[in-house]
N, C-alpha and C positions, 0 to 999 in steps of 0.2 A: 505495500500499499505507499503511494506514493503521497508528497505533501501536497499536492494538489487536491487527492483524493478526501485527505482529511479535511480542507476548508471546503470542497462541495458539500461535504456530509453535514459539516456543520454549518454551511447556510442555509442546506435544507431544516434542520431541525428547529433553526433561530427562524427563516420566514416562512416553512409550509406549518410547522407546530405551532408558531408564537407570534408569527406577524400580521400585520393588517388583515381583516378581512375583503375580501374582493368585493366591492360593491357595482353590483348587477340590477341595472334599471328595466322595467317592465310593467305592463299592464294587466289587469286580472282578467282572462280570458277564460269562461267557462267551455270546457270540451265534455260531451257527453262519453260516456262509458258504458260501457256492459260488462257482467261479474262472469263469464262462463254463460254466456246468453242471456242474462238477467239484466234488468237496466240497471244502473248505477242511479242512485237519487243524486239531484244536481245539487248545486250549493243553497243553503236554506237562508231564504231572506231574513228569519229573524236570529238568525246568527250572526253578532255583531263582532266580528274577526280585528282584534287589533294587531294579527301580523296573520300576512299569506305569504307561503311559499311555494315557489314550486321544483319539486323535487324530480330528477329525472337520474332512472337505471337506463345505461348503454353502454354499449362496447367501445374501446378504447385501447390504446398501445401504449406502454411508459417504459422508462427504461428502468429498469431494476439491476441488473447484472451487466458486467461490459459488455458491449457487441450487440446483438440483435436484440430490438426492444420484444416486450412480453406483452401478449395479449389479456387483456383483464374485462371485467366490468366494473364499471365504479357509479357511484353517485355521483351527480351534480347539483347545486341547487342555487337559484336565486331569489331574492325578495322582491314580492310585486307589490306589496304593504306594508309597512312600518321602516323602521330603523334598519339600515342597511349592513348592522355590525352584526344583526342576528344571526346572519350566517358568515361563516368561513372554509371557503374552498381551498382545499390544500392541493399545492401544485405538484406535479413531477412525482405524483403516489398514487394508490390506487385507495387509499385509505381517507375517509371523510365523507364528506363535509362534516364541520361541527356546528351545533345548532347552541346556541345560547339565548335563553328566556327566561322570564320572571315569573314567579310562582303569581297566579291571579291571571296571568293572558289568556285570550279565548285566540286559537292558535288554526287554522286553516290552510291544509296541506295537499294541493294539487301532485297527486303520484302520477309522472308519465312513464309505464312501461315501453322500454325501446331497447332490450334485451329479447332473442329469441325463444323466450321460454315463459312461460305463465311464473306472474309474480305479484305479491302483496308486502307491504311494510309493516313490521312489529314494533312498535316501542316501548323496548324492552324497560322495565321497572315503573314504567308510567301508568298512572292509576285513570284510566279511558273509560267512555261508553263501548260496548261491546261492540260497535259497526266499525268505532276506530283503532282498535287492538292488533289488528291484521290477522284474523283468523283464516286458516287456509281455503276456508270455503269462498270468499271474498277475492281471490287472486284474478288477475286480469291478465289478457293475452296483449301480445306485443300490439303497437301502437292505439292502447287505451289508455284511461285516465281513472284513478281512485281518489275521489275528494274525502279528506278526514277533515272532522271539524273536534275540537275540545278544549278545555278549559286546563291550565297547568295546574292542577292541584295538588303536585308534589311538593314537597319540602326541597331545598336547596341540596343538589344531589348530581354526581357523574351517572346518567343513565344514557342508553345507546338505542340505535336503530339497526336492524336488518331483516333480510327477505324472511317470509313466513310461509313459504308453498308446502303442501306433504308432498314427502318425495323428493326434495329439492332445494331442501333449505340447507343443506353442507354443501354443495357445489356453488351454490349461488354464492353464499357467504366465502366461500373457499377462492372464488374467481375473483372476490375483490370488496363486493358490495357488504358495508358495514361503516356508520357513522357515528359520532358522538352527541349526545344529546346532553347540556349542560344546565341546569336549571340552580336560580339564585334568588335568597330571599332576603329579608331585613334583618332576621336572625344571624347569618351567614356575612352580610354587609357591613355589621358592627362591628365583627370581630377584626376588618382591616389585614386577612389572610392574605399572603401572595399572590398578585393578580396582573393582567397583561401579559407580558414577556415573560413574567417568572411563576406564571401559572401553567405549567405543560401536560400534555394530553402523551402518554406513553401505551401504545398501543399495540400489544405484543399478539404475536402470530407466527406459524410456521407453515414452511412452504418447501416444496421439492420442485426442480427444475429440470427440464433434459437438456439436451447439448445443444438444443436453438434457443434456451433461454425460456421455453414455454411450460407453463404450469402444470403440473403431472398431481392426477388426482385419481386414489384409489388403485393401486395396483393389482392388487388382488380380494378374493372374497374374505379373506380373513381380515383385511385391512376395514372395509365396510360392518365386518362384523365386532370389530373391538374398538372401531375408532382411528380417524387417520391421523398419521404422525408424521411430521415433513421434516427433511434433511438440513434447511436453514432457520433461522429464528430472525423474523423480519420486525422492526421497530418501527411504526409508522409507514410498513411498507416499503424499509427500507434495509440490506442487511449490514451486517457489522457498522450496526450503528452508533455513532459519536454525538457527544453533546459538548457545547462549550460554555459553561457556568460564568459565574462572577463570585465575589467572596459575599455571599449574602444569603437568605431565605429563598427557597423557593416553594411552591407545591407541585408535585408528580401526581398527577392523576392516571393510575393503572387498571388498564383493562385488559382481561385475559381475552382476547377475540380469539383465542385458536379453536378447531374442530372438537378437540379432545383430549390433547395436552392438559398437565397441571404442572403448574411452577410454585417451586418453593423459593419465593425471593428474599435474597441477603445480599448485604454488601461484601465484596470481598474482603476487606481489612477487618471486618467483625463487629463494625459500626451497628448498632442497635439500627432497627426501623420505626420511625415514629409513625403509627396509623391516626389520622386525626378524623378519617370516615370510612365507610365501606359503602354497599349497595344502595341504600337508602338513603344516603347522606352524614352529616357531619355526627360522630359520638358524644358523649355527652363530656368526656374530657380526653386527653390524647394515651392513647396504647404505646408501650413501647416492646417490643419482639425484637428476637436475633433473628428469626426468619418468620415468613408470612406465608401460608397455604393459600393458592389462588387457582381455583377450578376455572373450567370452560364459562363466561358468560358473566363469573366475579369482579367485583372492582375494591380497588383502594386507594385513597388517599393519602399519599404521606408528604409530611412534613420533612424536609431537606435543608440543613443550613451547613452552608458551605462557608461562613463567615471566619473561622478560625484555620483553616486550609490555606497551605502556602501556594504562590503560582505556581503553577506547573505542574502542580500535583494532580494524579487522576485516581479516578475511583470508577469501580466495576460492579454494575450490577446484575447479579449470577441467580441463577436456579439452581441449590444445591441437591445432592444426590438425596433420594426417600426410597425406602421400601414399601410394598404391599399394594402397588398400583393392580396388579395381575396377579391373582393367589386364586389356587381351590383345584382340590383333586387330581385327576388326571392333566385337565389341562394345566395347572399349576405348573408342573413339573416338564410337560410335555410342548404341546402346542404354545398356551400361552407364557411359557417360558420366555416364548420371544419378545414378549413385553420389554425387554430392557435391553434385546438385541434384534428387533426385531427389520427383517431387511438390511441384515448388514451389508449385503454387498453393494449396497447405494449408499453406503454410510448413516443409516437414520438412526439417530438417537432415543431410546428407548423412552417411556415414561416413567422417568425415575432418574435419568442419569443426570448429571452435572452440563448444566449450559453457560454461554456469556451471552447477555441479554443486551447488556448498553455500557458504551463505556463514556465515563464523564472527566473530563478535564478542567480545571479550573484554571482560567487565562486572563483574568483582569481584578482588578479591585474596585469593589465599590462598598460605599459606607452602608451598613446596617443597624437601623436603631430597632425593628421589631421583633418582639421576643412571641414564644409560643405560649398562647391562650392556656392555662391551666382548666378554665371553663369554655367547654366550646359549643354546649346548646343543651337546652333542655330539651330532654324527651319524655314525653307524654305515652308510654307505653300502654298494651293493653291490659286488663286485670285478668289471671287465670282465675279467680273466682268466678267470670262475667258467664266463663263458656260452658254452653250448654252440655257439651258433652265432655267436662273434665274429668270423670271417671270413668269414660270409654271414648277414648280417641277412636276417629276415623284412622284406619289403618291403609297405605297403600305399599304396596311391596313393589318391589325394581328387581325383575330377575330374569335370567334367560332360561328359555323353553323349547326345547329342542335348540334350534339355532337361531328363534326369534326373541328379541327384546320384549319383555311385557310390564304390565302393570297390572297386579293382582291376576294375572293369567289372562288380558284382555291386550287387544292392539287397538292401534287408532281407527273411529269410525269418525265418516265427517260431521255427523249431526246429530249421534247417537248419544246418551248418558244412561249409567245404571242408576239402580235406585240407590247407591251408595256413594253416589257423586252429585247429590241432588243438596244443595243448601239453603237457607233462609235469610232473605236480607236483614239486615241490620243485627245480624248474629255474630256472636263471637264463639269461635272452636277451635279444637285443639287435633292436629293432623300428627299420626305417627308415619314417617316414611322410611322403610326398614332395604337396606340392600341385603338381596339375596334369598335363598329359597325358592329356588325353580322346581319344574317338574323334574321327572327321572325319565325324561327322553335321552336320546343319545349323548346330548352333551348337556340338559336342564340339570341343575344343583349340583354342576362340575365346574362350571365357568362363572367366575363373578370378577367384574370390573368396577371402576370407579364409576357410580351416577350422579353427576351435578344436577341436583331438581331444581327448576324453575317452576315458578306458581306466576300464572299472568295475572293483572290486573288489579295487584296489590302490595304492599309492605308487608312482611310478615317478622316475627321475632323469634327465633333458636330459643327454648327452654330448657333441653336437653339433650346431652349428644354421649354417644356410648363409645367404648373405644373400638377398635377396627385391625384389620391386618397391618402389619407395619408401624402400629401406635407409637412407638418410640423416635420414628423417624421422622415425626409429624406434628405429635400430641400439641407440642407448644405452639404451633402456628396456625391456629384457627383463632379468628376473633369473629365471637358470636355473640355480643354486644351491640346495641344499634338496630336498625332496622336493616333487613334481606329481603332479597328477592330470589334469589337462589344458594342452596346449602348443598354441599360438596357432600355426597356419601362415598366413604371410602368401604370397601369388602365387607360384609358382614357390619356394617355401621348401621345404628338407628338413631334418629332425630326426631326430637318432637318440637312443632312449630306453632305458633298461636298467630292465628290469623282474624280478621273482622273483615264480615262482606258490607258493603254499604255502597251508597248512591246506586251503583247500576244493577240492575238484573239482566240476564241474560247469559249467552253459553260462552265461556273463557274455556281456557287450556292448561292444564299442569305436563309436565313431560320433563324426559333427561336432555338435558344441553350438550349432552354429547351429540354432534348433530348427525354422527351415523346412526346412533340408534332411535333419534327423533326420528330420522326420515324411514328408518325401518318398521316404525310403528311404536316405540316405547313414549307415547304421547296419549292422552284422553281427555277430554272434557269434562268441563263442571260447569254444573248451572244453577246461577242465581234465581231463586224465585222469591215475587214479594211474599 
């Protein structure tokens, strides 16, 4: 790597991650759309949008590796109504864009599908109506437009958005379709956290490329069943990522945007990580960890202070080795043993191998007076005593049956719900999520893998987590306080979560966020009824 390469990467991170938003003009134009032959409702005349955004998914080509450009799919956005700094398109990368909204704003998004595949957008972590959640029954074909209308009711946090067509979420995210949806509110603004150039998105993904620099996805059936793992780590769409920083405090918004890979985040010199937020926003107080476990779709906001580091010093964000990602019976000692060296003919690191994620270099001096707040937010959590099923939690078991990933022995059905998947509006419940216990088919009951479980339409609290396979190598890395929308279940692990169903009735999803498992049917509907 030569000096110009370093400069180019630093310029990318400074300009595309945290540079000024591209201000794009335009007028609001209603485009009719159909969803699989159904007429999509037009923009509501009684919905007074504060912000209108046009979001387009389209084919493109990007320089990722030296040589030939890589064919990708990417989102591009422009503001049709409201302040132009609401949208930041990241140049020279397929990652993004970044939306920056305020709690209480009413948003209308015109999603235009220009990729050669049916698609729809899910606003991951947002509390929105059924029609705005991105359910796969609302997919649209190429050339169509879907209109979203919702109020931003969530507290300040790092949310994100990605496609959600049934059976095609994995390849569409893998080909580049993912962006960040950042929300702020009065509580967060009062803290004077690092902002602007010092508020840095860190989207971590893994990819495999062929000799022509084109993306390679799912080499074999085993990869589809266990989950895709790539050869190279990309940060914000770039390999061998480097970031130039000053001697001051930063906010790193870290998203695990990988299809199935888990990260054990840590600094190379052993400096503790300081977490200030998780999926659903700020914690009550900072949490210090030697390492943090981050499953697919999970987020963590880090306070990183470089003020005491000498100029020219370097620090590396790594994923430390861990065990327990793949265990169980014959598969644990045989085929699943490939979890740590799967596809070594392609030098693919396993789920649990040590990885270098991001190199940081302190190259300029700036005065810093900002201090880490010891009180970050007030979290008014749910009361367990209010749960209507406190003594009899609903249990959802994520397991392999034969070659199928299932939930309670079921796979996805587009509009159907079982009796135990119907909940009542304005109630609080306890759900017990279990990893393991499949049937006794050819492989059922013997194959156990991590399942990052995501519940649509709300944020929940984790109230209990049991030990699992590889526990000693991961047990100190979970942050179970605060609000969450995704919980990582390692093999044999159980977790209890506390949820409340409010504001919206309708059909919502819960599923494994290993995208290959999701596409194979480890996803179900739950219905909220008045």
